[in-house]
MOPAC internal coordinates of N, CA, C and O (Angstrom, degrees):
PM7 1SCF
backbone

  N    0.0000 0     0.00 0     0.00 0    0    0    0
  C    1.4386 1     0.00 0     0.00 0    1    0    0
  C    1.5282 1   108.38 1     0.00 0    2    1    0
  O    1.2310 1   120.29 1   -51.83 1    3    2    1
  N    1.2822 1   117.04 1   128.17 1    3    2    1
  C    1.4615 1   121.34 1   176.91 1    5    3    2
  C    1.5189 1   107.81 1  -100.97 1    6    5    3
  O    1.2310 1   121.41 1   -54.18 1    7    6    5
  N    1.3227 1   114.91 1   125.82 1    7    6    5
  C    1.4570 1   120.39 1  -176.92 1    9    7    6
  C    1.5189 1   109.79 1   -96.60 1   10    9    7
  O    1.2310 1   121.11 1   -43.18 1   11   10    9
  N    1.3235 1   115.49 1   136.82 1   11   10    9
  C    1.4569 1   120.76 1   178.80 1   13   11   10
  C    1.5208 1   110.43 1   -67.67 1   14   13   11
  O    1.2310 1   121.30 1   -19.81 1   15   14   13
  N    1.3016 1   115.12 1   160.19 1   15   14   13
  C    1.4599 1   120.02 1   177.58 1   17   15   14
  C    1.5162 1   109.71 1   -63.30 1   18   17   15
  O    1.2310 1   121.16 1   -33.86 1   19   18   17
  N    1.3385 1   115.38 1   146.14 1   19   18   17
  C    1.4610 1   118.74 1  -175.98 1   21   19   18
  C    1.5179 1   112.98 1   -66.21 1   22   21   19
  O    1.2310 1   119.68 1   160.56 1   23   22   21
  N    1.3301 1   118.22 1   -19.44 1   23   22   21
  C    1.4558 1   118.32 1   177.06 1   25   23   22
  C    1.5228 1   111.75 1   -79.38 1   26   25   23
  O    1.2310 1   120.15 1   172.27 1   27   26   25
  N    1.3295 1   117.32 1    -7.73 1   27   26   25
  C    1.4623 1   121.24 1   178.20 1   29   27   26
  C    1.5208 1   111.99 1  -105.85 1   30   29   27
  O    1.2310 1   120.67 1   159.14 1   31   30   29
  N    1.3269 1   116.32 1   -20.86 1   31   30   29
  C    1.4580 1   121.69 1   179.72 1   33   31   30
  C    1.5224 1   107.12 1  -120.53 1   34   33   31
  O    1.2310 1   120.06 1   -56.76 1   35   34   33
  N    1.3295 1   117.48 1   123.24 1   35   34   33
  C    1.4678 1   118.13 1  -178.32 1   37   35   34
  C    1.5261 1   111.95 1   -65.16 1   38   37   35
  O    1.2310 1   120.93 1   -45.03 1   39   38   37
  N    1.3133 1   115.82 1   134.97 1   39   38   37
  C    1.4545 1   121.46 1   177.16 1   41   39   38
  C    1.5205 1   107.76 1   -89.19 1   42   41   39
  O    1.2310 1   121.11 1   -70.09 1   43   42   41
  N    1.3273 1   115.48 1   109.91 1   43   42   41
  C    1.4531 1   122.08 1   178.32 1   45   43   42
  C    1.5278 1   107.70 1  -149.14 1   46   45   43
  O    1.2310 1   120.37 1    15.59 1   47   46   45
  N    1.3257 1   116.90 1  -164.41 1   47   46   45
  C    1.4659 1   119.05 1  -175.48 1   49   47   46
  C    1.5232 1   113.71 1   -65.00 1   50   49   47
  O    1.2310 1   119.37 1   166.18 1   51   50   49
  N    1.3105 1   118.80 1   -13.82 1   51   50   49
  C    1.4596 1   120.97 1   176.72 1   53   51   50
  C    1.5310 1   111.92 1   -76.47 1   54   53   51
  O    1.2310 1   120.00 1   168.37 1   55   54   53
  N    1.3139 1   117.61 1   -11.63 1   55   54   53
  C    1.4621 1   121.94 1  -179.44 1   57   55   54
  C    1.5363 1   111.32 1   -86.90 1   58   57   55
  O    1.2310 1   120.03 1   161.37 1   59   58   57
  N    1.3257 1   117.55 1   -18.63 1   59   58   57
  C    1.4709 1   120.71 1  -179.26 1   61   59   58
  C    1.5306 1   111.42 1   -54.77 1   62   61   59
  O    1.2310 1   118.62 1   131.96 1   63   62   61
  N    1.3401 1   120.24 1   -48.04 1   63   62   61
  C    1.4728 1   119.05 1   178.96 1   65   63   62
  C    1.5292 1   113.69 1   -62.22 1   66   65   63
  O    1.2310 1   120.01 1   151.99 1   67   66   65
  N    1.3216 1   117.59 1   -28.01 1   67   66   65
  C    1.4554 1   120.40 1   176.78 1   69   67   66
  C    1.5308 1   109.57 1   -65.85 1   70   69   67
  O    1.2310 1   120.48 1   133.09 1   71   70   69
  N    1.3261 1   116.69 1   -46.91 1   71   70   69
  C    1.4667 1   120.41 1   177.70 1   73   71   70
  C    1.5228 1   109.96 1   -60.21 1   74   73   71
  O    1.2310 1   120.60 1   136.74 1   75   74   73
  N    1.3307 1   116.46 1   -43.26 1   75   74   73
  C    1.4612 1   120.42 1   179.63 1   77   75   74
  C    1.5279 1   111.25 1   -62.60 1   78   77   75
  O    1.2310 1   120.42 1   140.92 1   79   78   77
  N    1.3158 1   116.79 1   -39.08 1   79   78   77
  C    1.4700 1   120.48 1   179.63 1   81   79   78
  C    1.5294 1   110.76 1   -65.30 1   82   81   79
  O    1.2310 1   120.37 1   136.40 1   83   82   81
  N    1.3230 1   116.91 1   -43.60 1   83   82   81
  C    1.4655 1   119.83 1   176.57 1   85   83   82
  C    1.5332 1   110.33 1   -58.58 1   86   85   83
  O    1.2310 1   120.87 1   134.60 1   87   86   85
  N    1.3252 1   115.93 1   -45.40 1   87   86   85
  C    1.4679 1   119.89 1  -177.31 1   89   87   86
  C    1.5249 1   111.39 1   -67.07 1   90   89   87
  O    1.2310 1   120.22 1   140.05 1   91   90   89
  N    1.3258 1   117.19 1   -39.95 1   91   90   89
  C    1.4649 1   120.33 1   177.42 1   93   91   90
  C    1.5247 1   111.64 1   -65.19 1   94   93   91
  O    1.2310 1   120.96 1   149.75 1   95   94   93
  N    1.3270 1   115.77 1   -30.25 1   95   94   93
  C    1.4684 1   120.83 1   178.32 1   97   95   94
  C    1.5329 1   111.31 1   -83.77 1   98   97   95
  O    1.2310 1   120.93 1  -175.15 1   99   98   97
  N    1.3216 1   115.82 1     4.85 1   99   98   97
  C    1.4685 1   123.17 1  -179.82 1  101   99   98
  C    1.5255 1   113.10 1    64.35 1  102  101   99
  O    1.2310 1   120.56 1  -156.63 1  103  102  101
  N    1.3187 1   116.54 1    23.37 1  103  102  101
  C    1.4681 1   122.27 1   171.52 1  105  103  102
  C    1.5221 1   106.60 1   -90.34 1  106  105  103
  O    1.2310 1   121.27 1  -112.19 1  107  106  105
  N    1.3312 1   115.18 1    67.81 1  107  106  105
  C    1.4618 1   121.49 1  -170.02 1  109  107  106
  C    1.5198 1   113.22 1   -62.29 1  110  109  107
  O    1.2310 1   120.00 1   139.68 1  111  110  109
  N    1.3228 1   117.61 1   -40.32 1  111  110  109
  C    1.4661 1   119.39 1  -179.79 1  113  111  110
  C    1.5292 1   111.35 1   -60.57 1  114  113  111
  O    1.2310 1   120.91 1   132.82 1  115  114  113
  N    1.3217 1   115.87 1   -47.18 1  115  114  113
  C    1.4671 1   119.77 1   179.57 1  117  115  114
  C    1.5273 1   111.38 1   -66.29 1  118  117  115
  O    1.2310 1   120.54 1   134.01 1  119  118  117
  N    1.3253 1   116.58 1   -45.99 1  119  118  117
  C    1.4571 1   120.78 1  -178.16 1  121  119  118
  C    1.5195 1   112.57 1   -63.20 1  122  121  119
  O    1.2310 1   120.60 1   135.55 1  123  122  121
  N    1.3229 1   116.45 1   -44.45 1  123  122  121
  C    1.4598 1   119.46 1  -179.48 1  125  123  122
  C    1.5257 1   111.79 1   -71.30 1  126  125  123
  O    1.2310 1   120.34 1   150.74 1  127  126  125
  N    1.3150 1   116.96 1   -29.26 1  127  126  125
  C    1.4692 1   119.80 1   174.82 1  129  127  126
  C    1.5265 1   110.35 1   -65.31 1  130  129  127
  O    1.2310 1   120.47 1   137.65 1  131  130  129
  N    1.3286 1   116.71 1   -42.35 1  131  130  129
  C    1.4668 1   120.59 1   176.86 1  133  131  130
  C    1.5257 1   109.71 1   -64.31 1  134  133  131
  O    1.2310 1   120.29 1   135.46 1  135  134  133
  N    1.3293 1   117.04 1   -44.54 1  135  134  133
  C    1.4694 1   120.75 1   178.91 1  137  135  134
  C    1.5238 1   109.99 1   -58.82 1  138  137  135
  O    1.2310 1   120.40 1   132.09 1  139  138  137
  N    1.3206 1   116.83 1   -47.91 1  139  138  137
  C    1.4706 1   120.43 1  -177.94 1  141  139  138
  C    1.5263 1   111.71 1   -62.61 1  142  141  139
  O    1.2310 1   120.49 1   133.76 1  143  142  141
  N    1.3232 1   116.68 1   -46.24 1  143  142  141
  C    1.4739 1   120.17 1   179.15 1  145  143  142
  C    1.5218 1   111.16 1   -61.95 1  146  145  143
  O    1.2310 1   120.78 1   134.74 1  147  146  145
  N    1.3281 1   116.12 1   -45.26 1  147  146  145
  C    1.4597 1   120.46 1  -178.98 1  149  147  146
  C    1.5244 1   110.68 1   -65.98 1  150  149  147
  O    1.2310 1   120.17 1   138.82 1  151  150  149
  N    1.3149 1   117.27 1   -41.18 1  151  150  149
  C    1.4605 1   120.88 1   177.86 1  153  151  150
  C    1.5233 1   110.93 1   -61.60 1  154  153  151
  O    1.2310 1   120.08 1   131.96 1  155  154  153
  N    1.3201 1   117.45 1   -48.04 1  155  154  153
  C    1.4638 1   120.79 1  -179.78 1  157  155  154
  C    1.5227 1   111.89 1   -61.81 1  158  157  155
  O    1.2310 1   120.21 1   136.71 1  159  158  157
  N    1.3170 1   117.21 1   -43.29 1  159  158  157
  C    1.4647 1   120.90 1   178.99 1  161  159  158
  C    1.5242 1   110.84 1   -64.72 1  162  161  159
  O    1.2310 1   120.50 1   137.91 1  163  162  161
  N    1.3199 1   116.66 1   -42.09 1  163  162  161
  C    1.4600 1   121.11 1  -179.48 1  165  163  162
  C    1.5237 1   110.86 1   -65.45 1  166  165  163
  O    1.2310 1   120.27 1   139.46 1  167  166  165
  N    1.3147 1   117.09 1   -40.54 1  167  166  165
  C    1.4668 1   120.29 1   177.32 1  169  167  166
  C    1.5261 1   111.30 1   -65.38 1  170  169  167
  O    1.2310 1   120.35 1   142.53 1  171  170  169
  N    1.3243 1   116.95 1   -37.47 1  171  170  169
  C    1.4650 1   120.51 1   175.91 1  173  171  170
  C    1.5217 1   110.74 1   -61.69 1  174  173  171
  O    1.2310 1   120.85 1   135.93 1  175  174  173
  N    1.3303 1   115.98 1   -44.07 1  175  174  173
  C    1.4734 1   120.22 1   179.79 1  177  175  174
  C    1.5290 1   110.50 1   -62.60 1  178  177  175
  O    1.2310 1   120.66 1   133.34 1  179  178  177
  N    1.3376 1   116.34 1   -46.66 1  179  178  177
  C    1.4654 1   119.30 1  -179.86 1  181  179  178
  C    1.5205 1   111.24 1   -62.94 1  182  181  179
  O    1.2310 1   120.59 1   139.99 1  183  182  181
  N    1.3176 1   116.47 1   -40.01 1  183  182  181
  C    1.4660 1   119.55 1   177.22 1  185  183  182
  C    1.5272 1   110.21 1   -58.96 1  186  185  183
  O    1.2310 1   120.61 1   136.89 1  187  186  185
  N    1.3154 1   116.44 1   -43.11 1  187  186  185
  C    1.4650 1   120.29 1   178.05 1  189  187  186
  C    1.5325 1   111.53 1   -63.36 1  190  189  187
  O    1.2310 1   120.49 1   130.12 1  191  190  189
  N    1.3306 1   116.67 1   -49.88 1  191  190  189
  C    1.4663 1   119.67 1  -177.26 1  193  191  190
  C    1.5290 1   111.66 1   -59.28 1  194  193  191
  O    1.2310 1   120.61 1   139.51 1  195  194  193
  N    1.3249 1   116.43 1   -40.49 1  195  194  193
  C    1.4601 1   119.30 1  -178.67 1  197  195  194
  C    1.5240 1   112.89 1   -80.22 1  198  197  195
  O    1.2310 1   119.82 1   170.80 1  199  198  197
  N    1.3244 1   117.95 1    -9.20 1  199  198  197
  C    1.4593 1   120.62 1   177.06 1  201  199  198
  C    1.5319 1   112.15 1   -87.65 1  202  201  199
  O    1.2310 1   120.84 1   169.59 1  203  202  201
  N    1.3173 1   115.99 1   -10.41 1  203  202  201
  C    1.4620 1   119.85 1  -179.61 1  205  203  202
  C    1.5271 1   111.18 1   -68.46 1  206  205  203
  O    1.2310 1   121.27 1   -21.77 1  207  206  205
  N    1.3117 1   115.18 1   158.23 1  207  206  205
  C    1.4655 1   120.07 1   175.28 1  209  207  206
  C    1.5221 1   108.64 1   -58.72 1  210  209  207
  O    1.2310 1   120.25 1   -33.98 1  211  210  209
  N    1.3261 1   117.12 1   146.02 1  211  210  209
  C    1.4713 1   119.87 1   179.70 1  213  211  210
  C    1.5332 1   113.31 1   -52.84 1  214  213  211
  O    1.2310 1   120.28 1   145.83 1  215  214  213
  N    1.3033 1   117.07 1   -34.17 1  215  214  213
  C    1.4685 1   119.51 1  -179.50 1  217  215  214
  C    1.5326 1   112.27 1   -66.90 1  218  217  215
  O    1.2310 1   120.04 1   156.71 1  219  218  217
  N    1.3075 1   117.52 1   -23.29 1  219  218  217
  C    1.4670 1   121.51 1   179.52 1  221  219  218
  C    1.5273 1   112.79 1   -95.34 1  222  221  219
  O    1.2310 1   120.30 1   159.43 1  223  222  221
  N    1.3290 1   117.03 1   -20.57 1  223  222  221
  C    1.4600 1   119.77 1  -175.71 1  225  223  222
  C    1.5273 1   112.82 1   -63.94 1  226  225  223
  O    1.2310 1   120.02 1   151.23 1  227  226  225
  N    1.3099 1   117.57 1   -28.77 1  227  226  225
  C    1.4655 1   120.47 1   179.22 1  229  227  226
  C    1.5280 1   111.24 1   -60.11 1  230  229  227
  O    1.2310 1   120.53 1   151.16 1  231  230  229
  N    1.3128 1   116.60 1   -28.84 1  231  230  229
  C    1.4628 1   120.83 1  -178.47 1  233  231  230
  C    1.5306 1   112.59 1   -80.09 1  234  233  231
  O    1.2310 1   120.41 1   173.05 1  235  234  233
  N    1.3271 1   116.83 1    -6.95 1  235  234  233
  C    1.4693 1   120.45 1  -177.69 1  237  235  234
  C    1.5262 1   112.41 1  -111.39 1  238  237  235
  O    1.2310 1   120.04 1  -167.10 1  239  238  237
  N    1.3065 1   117.52 1    12.90 1  239  238  237
  C    1.4678 1   121.07 1  -175.93 1  241  239  238
  C    1.5327 1   112.54 1   -56.86 1  242  241  239
  O    1.2310 1   120.46 1   133.54 1  243  242  241
  N    1.3171 1   116.72 1   -46.46 1  243  242  241
  C    1.4724 1   120.30 1  -179.66 1  245  243  242
  C    1.5252 1   110.30 1   -64.68 1  246  245  243
  O    1.2310 1   120.41 1   138.21 1  247  246  245
  N    1.3263 1   116.82 1   -41.79 1  247  246  245
  C    1.4607 1   120.79 1   178.84 1  249  247  246
  C    1.5253 1   110.72 1   -61.41 1  250  249  247
  O    1.2310 1   120.61 1   137.48 1  251  250  249
  N    1.3111 1   116.43 1   -42.52 1  251  250  249
  C    1.4664 1   120.50 1   178.03 1  253  251  250
  C    1.5207 1   110.34 1   -62.48 1  254  253  251
  O    1.2310 1   120.59 1   134.78 1  255  254  253
  N    1.3279 1   116.48 1   -45.22 1  255  254  253
  C    1.4620 1   120.21 1  -179.38 1  257  255  254
  C    1.5247 1   111.59 1   -61.78 1  258  257  255
  O    1.2310 1   120.36 1   136.29 1  259  258  257
  N    1.3214 1   116.92 1   -43.71 1  259  258  257
  C    1.4686 1   120.54 1   179.87 1  261  259  258
  C    1.5236 1   110.87 1   -62.24 1  262  261  259
  O    1.2310 1   120.40 1   137.37 1  263  262  261
  N    1.3140 1   116.84 1   -42.63 1  263  262  261
  C    1.4567 1   120.07 1  -178.89 1  265  263  262
  C    1.5239 1   111.94 1   -71.33 1  266  265  263
  O    1.2310 1   120.12 1   145.52 1  267  266  265
  N    1.3264 1   117.38 1   -34.48 1  267  266  265
  C    1.4630 1   119.94 1   174.12 1  269  267  266
  C    1.5327 1   110.37 1   -65.32 1  270  269  267
  O    1.2310 1   120.80 1   141.75 1  271  270  269
  N    1.3150 1   116.07 1   -38.25 1  271  270  269
  C    1.4612 1   120.41 1   176.71 1  273  271  270
  C    1.5286 1   111.00 1   -61.17 1  274  273  271
  O    1.2310 1   120.44 1   137.54 1  275  274  273
  N    1.3249 1   116.76 1   -42.46 1  275  274  273
  C    1.4649 1   120.99 1   179.36 1  277  275  274
  C    1.5264 1   109.89 1   -59.32 1  278  277  275
  O    1.2310 1   120.57 1   132.62 1  279  278  277
  N    1.3310 1   116.51 1   -47.38 1  279  278  277
  C    1.4671 1   119.22 1  -179.43 1  281  279  278
  C    1.5201 1   110.22 1   -64.04 1  282  281  279
  O    1.2310 1   120.45 1   139.42 1  283  282  281
  N    1.3067 1   116.74 1   -40.58 1  283  282  281
  C    1.4677 1   120.28 1   179.13 1  285  283  282
  C    1.5324 1   110.70 1   -60.68 1  286  285  283
  O    1.2310 1   120.13 1   137.29 1  287  286  285
  N    1.3094 1   117.35 1   -42.71 1  287  286  285
  C    1.4620 1   121.51 1   178.00 1  289  287  286
  C    1.5301 1   111.82 1   -66.24 1  290  289  287
  O    1.2310 1   120.68 1   140.71 1  291  290  289
  N    1.3156 1   116.31 1   -39.29 1  291  290  289
  C    1.4582 1   119.41 1   178.01 1  293  291  290
  C    1.5289 1   110.68 1   -65.45 1  294  293  291
  O    1.2310 1   120.27 1   139.10 1  295  294  293
  N    1.3210 1   117.09 1   -40.90 1  295  294  293
  C    1.4664 1   120.56 1   177.51 1  297  295  294
  C    1.5194 1   109.90 1   -62.00 1  298  297  295
  O    1.2310 1   120.16 1   134.40 1  299  298  297
  N    1.3108 1   117.30 1   -45.60 1  299  298  297
  C    1.4625 1   121.10 1   179.22 1  301  299  298
  C    1.5260 1   110.91 1   -59.46 1  302  301  299
  O    1.2310 1   120.68 1   135.73 1  303  302  301
  N    1.3115 1   116.30 1   -44.27 1  303  302  301
  C    1.4658 1   121.81 1   178.95 1  305  303  302
  C    1.5237 1   110.69 1   -62.25 1  306  305  303
  O    1.2310 1   120.63 1   134.68 1  307  306  305
  N    1.3269 1   116.41 1   -45.32 1  307  306  305
  C    1.4634 1   120.46 1  -179.42 1  309  307  306
  C    1.5284 1   111.79 1   -67.30 1  310  309  307
  O    1.2310 1   120.34 1   142.06 1  311  310  309
  N    1.3228 1   116.96 1   -37.94 1  311  310  309
  C    1.4661 1   119.74 1   178.54 1  313  311  310
  C    1.5277 1   111.11 1   -64.58 1  314  313  311
  O    1.2310 1   120.68 1   139.57 1  315  314  313
  N    1.3169 1   116.31 1   -40.43 1  315  314  313
  C    1.4620 1   120.58 1   176.84 1  317  315  314
  C    1.5296 1   109.89 1   -63.08 1  318  317  315
  O    1.2310 1   120.82 1   134.85 1  319  318  317
  N    1.3209 1   116.04 1   -45.15 1  319  318  317
  C    1.4637 1   120.58 1  -179.72 1  321  319  318
  C    1.5249 1   111.22 1   -64.35 1  322  321  319
  O    1.2310 1   120.00 1   143.78 1  323  322  321
  N    1.3250 1   117.60 1   -36.22 1  323  322  321
  C    1.4654 1   120.54 1  -177.36 1  325  323  322
  C    1.5265 1   112.18 1   -64.44 1  326  325  323
  O    1.2310 1   120.02 1   160.86 1  327  326  325
  N    1.3234 1   117.57 1   -19.14 1  327  326  325
  C    1.4659 1   122.15 1   179.45 1  329  327  326
  C    1.5307 1   112.39 1   -86.06 1  330  329  327
  O    1.2310 1   120.47 1   174.51 1  331  330  329
  N    1.3293 1   116.71 1    -5.49 1  331  330  329
  C    1.4608 1   121.58 1  -179.40 1  333  331  330
  C    1.5274 1   108.99 1   -73.74 1  334  333  331
  O    1.2310 1   120.52 1   -65.49 1  335  334  333
  N    1.3007 1   116.62 1   114.51 1  335  334  333
  C    1.4630 1   121.75 1  -176.56 1  337  335  334
  C    1.5231 1   113.43 1   -76.61 1  338  337  335
  O    1.2310 1   120.32 1   173.18 1  339  338  337
  N    1.3356 1   116.98 1    -6.82 1  339  338  337
  C    1.4684 1   119.54 1  -178.95 1  341  339  338
  C    1.5262 1   112.79 1   -92.94 1  342  341  339
  O    1.2310 1   119.93 1   177.55 1  343  342  341
  N    1.3316 1   117.73 1    -2.45 1  343  342  341
  C    1.4636 1   120.31 1  -178.66 1  345  343  342
  C    1.5232 1   110.72 1   -68.87 1  346  345  343
  O    1.2310 1   121.06 1   -36.42 1  347  346  345
  N    1.3276 1   115.58 1   143.58 1  347  346  345
  C    1.4644 1   118.52 1   174.66 1  349  347  346
  C    1.5308 1   109.14 1   -79.44 1  350  349  347
  O    1.2310 1   120.55 1   -12.12 1  351  350  349
  N    1.3154 1   116.55 1   167.88 1  351  350  349
  C    1.4669 1   121.97 1  -174.28 1  353  351  350
  C    1.5247 1   112.12 1   -60.73 1  354  353  351
  O    1.2310 1   120.25 1   140.62 1  355  354  353
  N    1.3066 1   117.12 1   -39.38 1  355  354  353
  C    1.4635 1   120.94 1  -178.96 1  357  355  354
  C    1.5302 1   111.37 1   -64.27 1  358  357  355
  O    1.2310 1   120.86 1   136.24 1  359  358  357
  N    1.3192 1   115.97 1   -43.76 1  359  358  357
  C    1.4692 1   120.38 1   179.16 1  361  359  358
  C    1.5162 1   110.48 1   -66.54 1  362  361  359
  O    1.2310 1   120.34 1   137.73 1  363  362  361
  N    1.3337 1   116.96 1   -42.27 1  363  362  361
  C    1.4696 1   120.26 1   177.61 1  365  363  362
  C    1.5227 1   111.07 1   -59.56 1  366  365  363
  O    1.2310 1   120.78 1   137.61 1  367  366  365
  N    1.3383 1   116.11 1   -42.39 1  367  366  365
  C    1.4634 1   120.25 1   178.65 1  369  367  366
  C    1.5285 1   111.34 1   -61.25 1  370  369  367
  O    1.2310 1   120.80 1   137.25 1  371  370  369
  N    1.3174 1   116.07 1   -42.75 1  371  370  369
  C    1.4710 1   121.08 1   179.96 1  373  371  370
  C    1.5318 1   110.13 1   -63.99 1  374  373  371
  O    1.2310 1   120.39 1   136.24 1  375  374  373
  N    1.3302 1   116.86 1   -43.76 1  375  374  373
  C    1.4679 1   121.45 1   178.62 1  377  375  374
  C    1.5209 1   109.83 1   -61.33 1  378  377  375
  O    1.2310 1   120.31 1   133.32 1  379  378  377
  N    1.3286 1   117.00 1   -46.68 1  379  378  377
  C    1.4642 1   120.42 1  -179.69 1  381  379  378
  C    1.5201 1   112.30 1   -64.68 1  382  381  379
  O    1.2310 1   120.51 1   141.75 1  383  382  381
  N    1.3196 1   116.64 1   -38.25 1  383  382  381
  C    1.4686 1   120.60 1   177.17 1  385  383  382
  C    1.5324 1   110.34 1   -61.41 1  386  385  383
  O    1.2310 1   120.68 1   134.47 1  387  386  385
  N    1.3269 1   116.30 1   -45.53 1  387  386  385
  C    1.4670 1   120.35 1   179.61 1  389  387  386
  C    1.5250 1   110.91 1   -64.65 1  390  389  387
  O    1.2310 1   120.51 1   138.57 1  391  390  389
  N    1.3298 1   116.63 1   -41.43 1  391  390  389
  C    1.4671 1   119.58 1   177.25 1  393  391  390
  C    1.5192 1   111.40 1   -63.18 1  394  393  391
  O    1.2310 1   120.55 1   139.14 1  395  394  393
  N    1.3215 1   116.55 1   -40.86 1  395  394  393
  C    1.4665 1   120.46 1  -179.72 1  397  395  394
  C    1.5225 1   112.62 1   -68.98 1  398  397  395
  O    1.2310 1   120.50 1   159.87 1  399  398  397
  N    1.3014 1   116.64 1   -20.13 1  399  398  397
  C    1.4642 1   121.10 1   173.18 1  401  399  398
  C    1.5242 1   110.38 1   -85.01 1  402  401  399
  O    1.2310 1   120.62 1   133.59 1  403  402  401
  N    1.3180 1   116.42 1   -46.41 1  403  402  401
  C    1.4659 1   121.29 1  -171.85 1  405  403  402
  C    1.5252 1   113.71 1   -70.88 1  406  405  403
  O    1.2310 1   120.21 1   134.36 1  407  406  405
  N    1.3226 1   117.20 1   -45.64 1  407  406  405
  C    1.4705 1   119.78 1  -173.20 1  409  407  406
  C    1.5299 1   113.73 1   -60.72 1  410  409  407
  O    1.2310 1   119.35 1   127.77 1  411  410  409
  N    1.3366 1   118.85 1   -52.23 1  411  410  409
  C    1.4730 1   117.61 1  -179.14 1  413  411  410
  C    1.5271 1   112.65 1   -64.28 1  414  413  411
  O    1.2310 1   120.58 1   143.13 1  415  414  413
  N    1.3244 1   116.49 1   -36.87 1  415  414  413
  C    1.4647 1   119.34 1   178.59 1  417  415  414
  C    1.5258 1   110.81 1   -66.73 1  418  417  415
  O    1.2310 1   120.67 1   139.19 1  419  418  417
  N    1.3234 1   116.32 1   -40.81 1  419  418  417
  C    1.4624 1   119.98 1   177.12 1  421  419  418
  C    1.5262 1   109.74 1   -59.18 1  422  421  419
  O    1.2310 1   120.21 1   131.01 1  423  422  421
  N    1.3264 1   117.20 1   -48.99 1  423  422  421
  C    1.4643 1   121.17 1   179.73 1  425  423  422
  C    1.5297 1   111.27 1   -59.62 1  426  425  423
  O    1.2310 1   120.84 1   137.83 1  427  426  425
  N    1.3180 1   116.00 1   -42.17 1  427  426  425
  C    1.4621 1   120.71 1   179.42 1  429  427  426
  C    1.5226 1   111.26 1   -61.02 1  430  429  427
  O    1.2310 1   120.63 1   132.42 1  431  430  429
  N    1.3208 1   116.41 1   -47.58 1  431  430  429
  C    1.4639 1   119.52 1  -176.71 1  433  431  430
  C    1.5322 1   112.47 1   -73.67 1  434  433  431
  O    1.2310 1   119.70 1   150.05 1  435  434  433
  N    1.3107 1   118.19 1   -29.95 1  435  434  433
  C    1.4675 1   120.16 1   175.14 1  437  435  434
  C    1.5324 1   109.12 1   -64.84 1  438  437  435
  O    1.2310 1   120.67 1   136.46 1  439  438  437
  N    1.3284 1   116.32 1   -43.54 1  439  438  437
  C    1.4691 1   119.52 1   178.36 1  441  439  438
  C    1.5288 1   110.50 1   -62.16 1  442  441  439
  O    1.2310 1   120.51 1   136.53 1  443  442  441
  N    1.3176 1   116.62 1   -43.47 1  443  442  441
  C    1.4705 1   120.00 1   177.82 1  445  443  442
  C    1.5217 1   111.53 1   -62.59 1  446  445  443
  O    1.2310 1   121.24 1   139.89 1  447  446  445
  N    1.3431 1   115.24 1   -40.11 1  447  446  445
  C    1.4657 1   119.53 1  -179.44 1  449  447  446
  C    1.5265 1   110.88 1   -60.67 1  450  449  447
  O    1.2310 1   120.70 1   130.79 1  451  450  449
  N    1.3330 1   116.26 1   -49.21 1  451  450  449
  C    1.4538 1   119.27 1  -178.42 1  453  451  450
  C    1.5234 1   112.66 1   -70.22 1  454  453  451
  O    1.2310 1   120.33 1   155.23 1  455  454  453
  N    1.3064 1   116.97 1   -24.77 1  455  454  453
  C    1.4665 1   120.24 1   176.80 1  457  455  454
  C    1.5244 1   111.90 1   -71.59 1  458  457  455
  O    1.2310 1   120.67 1   158.27 1  459  458  457
  N    1.3398 1   116.33 1   -21.73 1  459  458  457
  C    1.4689 1   119.73 1  -178.35 1  461  459  458
  C    1.5241 1   113.03 1   -93.57 1  462  461  459
  O    1.2310 1   120.01 1   176.89 1  463  462  461
  N    1.3199 1   117.58 1    -3.11 1  463  462  461
  C    1.4816 1   120.09 1  -179.13 1  465  463  462
  C    1.5091 1   110.84 1   -75.59 1  466  465  463
  O    1.2310 1   120.10 1   180.00 1  467  466  465

C-alpha cells in the first residue's frame, strides 16, 4: 500500500487504522512514522484548543474529545506493539519513546478537559 503525502491527506482519527495496518504488516518504520506525525499534530491541536480563552473553549469540546480519543488509540496501539517480543531494539526504543511522550500528555490534557467542564 502506498500512502499519500500527509500534506495531501488530512491527519485525523481516520488515519489511526492506517498506522495500525502498517504495524500489523510489520512495516514498523512506516507505521511508527505515521503514529509520530499523528501524535505530534494531535498534541499541537490540543495545545491550541486549551490555549483559547475560557469563553471560547466551550465551543471546542468535541474537537478536544476527538483529539483525546486519537491519543488514547495511539497509546493502546503502542502498548500492544510494545509487548511484541520479536521487535528489534531500535523499534522497541522508538515505541517506548512515543509512549513516554503520549502518556503524560494524554493525562495532562484529560485533566485539563475535565477541569473545563
